[in-house]
C-alpha positions in Angstrom: 116.0 -9.7 345.8 114.1 -11.6 348.4 110.8 -9.7 349.1 111.9 -9.2 352.7 114.9 -7.0 351.4 112.8 -5.3 348.8 110.2 -4.4 351.7 113.2 -3.1 353.9 114.6 -1.0 351.3 111.2 0.7 350.8 111.1 1.5 354.6 114.5 2.9 354.3 113.4 5.1 351.4 110.5 5.8 353.0 112.2 7.0 356.4 114.6 9.2 354.4 111.8 10.8 352.4 110.1 11.8 355.6 113.4 13.2 356.9 113.6 15.2 353.9 110.3 16.4 354.2 110.8 17.1 357.8 114.1 19.1 357.1 112.4 21.2 354.2 109.5 21.9 356.7 111.8 23.2 359.5 113.4 25.3 357.2 110.3 26.8 355.7 109.2 27.1 359.5 112.2 29.2 360.3 111.8 31.4 357.1 108.2 32.2 358.1 109.7 33.3 361.4 111.5 35.9 359.7 114.9 37.6 360.5 115.9 36.9 364.0 116.5 40.7 364.4 112.7 41.5 364.5 111.2 38.1 365.3 109.8 39.5 368.4 108.1 42.5 366.6 104.3 42.4 366.5 103.6 45.7 365.2 104.8 47.1 361.7 105.0 50.3 359.9 105.4 49.5 356.4 106.4 52.0 353.6 106.5 50.3 349.9 108.0 52.6 347.0 107.8 52.3 343.4 111.7 52.0 342.8 115.0 53.3 344.3 114.6 56.6 342.8 111.4 57.9 343.8 110.5 60.3 346.5 106.7 58.9 347.7 105.2 55.9 348.8 102.3 54.2 350.7 102.5 53.3 354.1 100.4 50.5 355.7 100.1 49.3 359.4 100.1 45.7 360.5 99.7 43.6 363.7 101.1 40.1 364.1 98.9 37.7 365.5 100.8 34.3 365.9 102.6 34.0 362.6 100.5 36.2 360.4 100.4 39.8 359.7 96.9 41.5 359.7 96.5 45.2 358.4 94.9 47.5 360.8 94.2 50.6 358.8 94.0 51.7 355.6 97.0 52.7 353.3 98.0 56.2 353.2 100.5 58.2 351.0 103.7 59.5 352.3 106.9 61.6 351.1 110.4 60.3 351.6 114.0 61.7 350.4 113.8 63.7 347.4 116.4 61.5 346.0 114.7 58.2 346.8 115.8 55.5 349.1 119.1 53.4 349.6 120.1 50.5 352.0 120.6 51.8 355.5 121.9 50.1 358.9 119.6 48.4 360.5 118.1 44.9 361.7 118.4 43.4 358.2 121.3 41.7 357.0 123.9 44.0 354.8 122.6 43.9 351.1 125.2 44.2 348.4 122.9 45.0 345.7 121.6 48.6 345.1 122.4 52.0 346.7 123.9 52.3 349.9 122.9 55.1 352.5 125.5 57.9 352.9 125.4 61.2 354.8 123.7 64.1 352.9 122.8 62.1 350.0 119.0 63.1 350.1 117.8 59.4 350.3 115.7 57.5 352.9 116.9 54.5 354.8 115.6 51.4 353.0 115.4 48.1 355.2 113.9 47.2 358.7 114.7 49.1 361.8 113.2 49.6 365.5 111.2 52.7 366.3 112.8 54.9 368.7 111.5 57.5 371.0 108.5 59.9 370.0 109.3 63.9 369.9 107.5 66.8 369.3 106.9 70.3 370.3 104.5 69.9 373.0 105.1 69.0 376.7 103.2 65.7 376.1 101.5 64.0 373.3 99.1 60.6 373.1 101.8 58.0 373.0 103.0 55.0 374.9 106.4 55.3 373.4 109.1 57.2 375.3 108.5 60.9 374.3 111.0 63.9 374.2 109.3 67.3 374.6 111.8 69.0 372.3 113.8 72.3 373.8 115.0 75.2 371.8 118.4 73.6 373.2 117.8 69.9 371.5 119.8 69.3 368.2 120.3 66.0 366.1 124.1 66.0 365.3 124.4 65.2 361.7 128.2 66.2 361.4 130.2 62.7 360.8 133.3 62.1 363.1 131.4 63.7 366.2 131.3 61.7 369.2 127.4 62.8 369.2 126.8 61.7 365.4 123.6 60.7 364.8 122.0 61.7 368.4 119.8 64.1 369.5 121.7 66.1 372.4 120.7 68.9 374.6 123.4 71.7 374.2 122.5 72.6 378.2 124.4 69.1 379.0 126.8 68.8 376.2 127.6 72.6 375.4 127.0 74.7 372.2 130.4 73.5 370.7 129.4 70.0 370.5 126.8 70.7 368.0 128.9 73.1 365.8 128.1 72.5 362.4 124.6 70.5 362.9 122.0 71.6 360.5 119.2 69.6 362.5 117.9 72.0 365.3 114.9 70.2 366.7 112.8 73.1 367.6 112.6 74.1 364.0 109.4 76.3 364.9 111.5 78.4 367.0 114.6 78.3 365.0 113.4 78.0 361.3 110.9 80.8 360.9 107.8 78.7 362.5 108.6 75.3 360.6 106.1 72.6 361.6 108.0 69.5 360.4 109.1 68.2 363.7 105.7 69.2 365.5 105.5 65.6 366.2 107.2 62.4 365.2 109.5 59.5 365.9 113.1 58.3 365.5 113.9 55.7 362.9 116.8 53.7 364.4 118.9 53.6 361.3 122.7 53.5 362.0 122.2 53.1 365.7 126.1 52.4 366.1 126.8 55.8 364.6 129.0 54.6 361.9 130.8 57.7 360.1 129.1 58.8 357.1 126.5 56.4 357.1 123.6 58.7 357.6 122.0 60.5 360.5 118.9 61.8 362.0 116.2 59.7 360.3 112.7 60.8 361.3 109.3 60.1 360.9 107.5 63.2 360.8 104.9 65.7 359.7 105.0 66.7 355.9 105.1 70.3 354.5 102.7 69.3 351.7 101.8 66.2 349.7 104.4 67.0 347.0 107.2 68.1 349.4 109.8 65.3 349.7 112.4 65.3 352.4 116.1 65.2 352.9 115.9 61.7 353.9 112.8 61.0 356.5 109.6 59.8 356.0 107.0 62.5 356.1 103.1 62.3 356.3 100.0 64.5 357.4 99.8 65.3 361.2 96.7 63.3 361.7 98.3 60.2 360.6 101.2 60.6 362.6 99.1 61.2 365.7 97.2 58.0 364.7 100.7 55.9 364.6 102.0 57.4 368.1 98.5 56.6 369.7 98.8 53.1 368.2 102.7 52.1 368.8 103.5 50.1 371.9 106.9 49.5 373.0 106.1 45.9 374.5 105.1 45.0 370.8 108.6 45.9 369.7 107.4 47.9 366.6 109.4 48.2 363.4 109.4 50.3 360.6 110.1 49.0 357.3 110.9 50.9 354.0 111.6 49.0 350.7 111.3 49.5 346.9 108.4 47.3 345.3 110.8 44.7 343.7 113.1 44.5 346.8 109.9 43.8 348.7 108.7 41.1 346.3 112.4 39.5 346.8 112.4 39.6 350.6 109.0 39.0 351.6 109.2 35.2 352.0 112.5 35.1 353.8 111.7 38.4 355.9 108.3 37.1 356.7 106.7 40.7 355.6 102.8 40.9 354.9 101.3 40.2 351.5 100.4 43.4 349.8 96.7 43.2 347.9 98.0 45.9 345.6 101.2 47.9 345.0 101.8 51.5 345.3 
């Protein structure tokens, strides 16, 4: 083959190589952006647990600068559902492998979720999140099939019959012998669409003790909860992430999750 054609072929090969590199780089860039469902998040509350069936984990907090997550506080121990965790309905794609969250299963919702409104017993608290000062008439509806399923409602507005069967009075201090679990907390927006039997009333709240698991929420010391509420900013589109260690390792790159210096 004449030299001219040899060089021409080389140029075509070189051009193809650059095109392939560009495509791979573009794909990696998209992966680095994370799932489109939380691409705008600049704050993350992350809980990693040892496996699907454990009732405790480690909570870390991160802020995103550009495309990089930076840890902003020391790791803290938390408790979760007494049966462990299961895939919930949030911003992440449906996951076929692993347990699936169901009403009453005692598992916390695994995945990525928006952080909703804050709530508490006091008339106000130190937070920029929307805040609900809980009343004795406030209930979270955990009865599947109700039009109010997975919503906090006020019986003064919807009527007492609308919350018949609910096991979630929000003023636990007044209705459950001084219980302080909901003294301050925030909503984890699992199953925001209210799919029947998919699980309801998933919160982050104050724990009873470091060894007491929950019915499906994430619990922590009151001091840590107040630190989180003072830090979270709605304009930073904060998300709550809960994953078992193995699932975290599998999803970290594709979901653009922070790297962990050590595992729980």
